[in-house]
C-alpha positions as CSV (number, residue, x, y, z in Angstrom):
1,M,-0.1,-0.4,0.2
2,L,1.3,3.6,-1.1
3,W,-0.1,5.1,2.2
4,P,2.7,4.0,4.8
5,V,5.5,4.4,2.1
6,C,3.8,8.4,1.5
7,H,2.6,9.3,4.4
8,S,5.1,12.1,6.6
9,A,4.9,13.7,9.7
10,R,8.1,14.9,9.1
11,E,6.4,17.9,6.8
12,V,2.7,19.4,7.2
13,R,1.5,20.5,3.7
14,T,-1.9,21.7,1.7
15,V,-2.8,19.6,-1.2
16,C,-2.1,22.9,-3.3
17,D,1.7,23.3,-1.9
18,A,1.5,19.3,-2.1
19,L,0.5,19.8,-6.2
20,T,3.0,22.4,-6.6
21,E,5.1,21.1,-9.0
22,Q,4.8,17.9,-7.9
23,S,6.5,17.7,-4.5
24,W,4.5,15.3,-2.7
25,I,6.5,12.8,-5.1
26,S,9.4,13.8,-2.6
27,D,7.4,11.8,0.3
28,I,7.7,8.8,-1.3
29,Q,10.4,7.1,0.9
30,G,11.6,3.3,1.4
31,T,11.1,-0.4,-0.3
32,L,8.9,0.5,-2.9
33,N,7.6,-3.2,-4.2
34,V,5.4,-4.1,-7.5
35,T,2.5,-3.2,-5.8
36,V,3.2,0.3,-4.4
37,I,4.8,1.0,-7.9
38,V,1.6,0.3,-9.4
39,E,-0.6,2.8,-6.9
40,F,2.3,5.0,-6.9
41,L,1.3,5.5,-11.0
42,D,-2.1,5.0,-10.7
43,L,-2.2,8.0,-8.0
44,W,0.2,10.1,-10.3
45,N,-2.2,9.9,-13.1
46,L,-4.9,11.2,-11.4
47,L,-3.4,13.9,-10.0
48,S,-2.4,15.2,-13.1
49,E,-5.6,16.3,-14.4
50,V,-6.0,18.4,-11.3
51,E,-6.3,22.0,-11.3
52,L,-6.8,23.7,-8.0
53,Q,-9.0,26.7,-8.0
54,P,-7.7,28.6,-4.8
55,E,-10.4,31.4,-5.2
56,V,-13.2,28.1,-5.0
57,E,-13.9,27.2,-1.2
58,D,-13.6,23.9,-0.7
59,S,-16.3,21.2,-0.2
60,H,-16.4,17.6,0.5
61,T,-18.8,15.5,-0.4
62,W,-19.2,11.7,0.5
63,R,-20.7,9.6,-2.4
64,F,-21.5,6.6,-0.4
65,S,-25.1,8.8,0.8
66,T,-27.7,10.6,-1.4
67,N,-26.9,13.6,1.0
68,G,-23.4,13.8,0.5
69,K,-22.5,13.8,3.9
70,Y,-20.8,10.6,5.8
71,S,-22.6,8.1,8.4
72,A,-21.1,5.2,10.3
73,K,-24.0,3.2,8.1
74,S,-23.1,5.0,5.4
75,A,-19.3,3.7,5.3
76,Y,-20.5,0.2,6.4
77,E,-22.8,0.0,3.0
78,S,-19.9,1.5,0.7
79,L,-18.2,-2.2,1.7
80,F,-20.8,-4.2,-0.4
81,V,-20.9,-1.6,-3.3
82,G,-20.7,-3.5,-6.6
83,E,-21.6,-6.9,-4.9
84,N,-24.9,-7.8,-6.2
85,L,-23.2,-7.3,-9.8
86,E,-20.3,-9.6,-8.8
87,K,-22.6,-12.3,-8.0
88,L,-24.9,-12.0,-11.4
89,G,-21.6,-12.2,-13.6
90,A,-21.5,-8.4,-14.4
């Protein structure tokens, strides 16, 4: 998993700071196995499409509930998203 390799308590940055000139990449340390490298490349691809808008206020939306708000119930139910499709062979 990439998170333990990437998480760094030595420095606290904003998302904007981390994405500026891709400085978040320097936070990745330690042994990198194939799984971590694949996750890293996937994350890099996702982040390369992010356009920050400093003048727009941040908003947080939980996509696993109809009202966009987090709850323990919606988190639990999110664990099973797609499960029925797999049983149907989709």
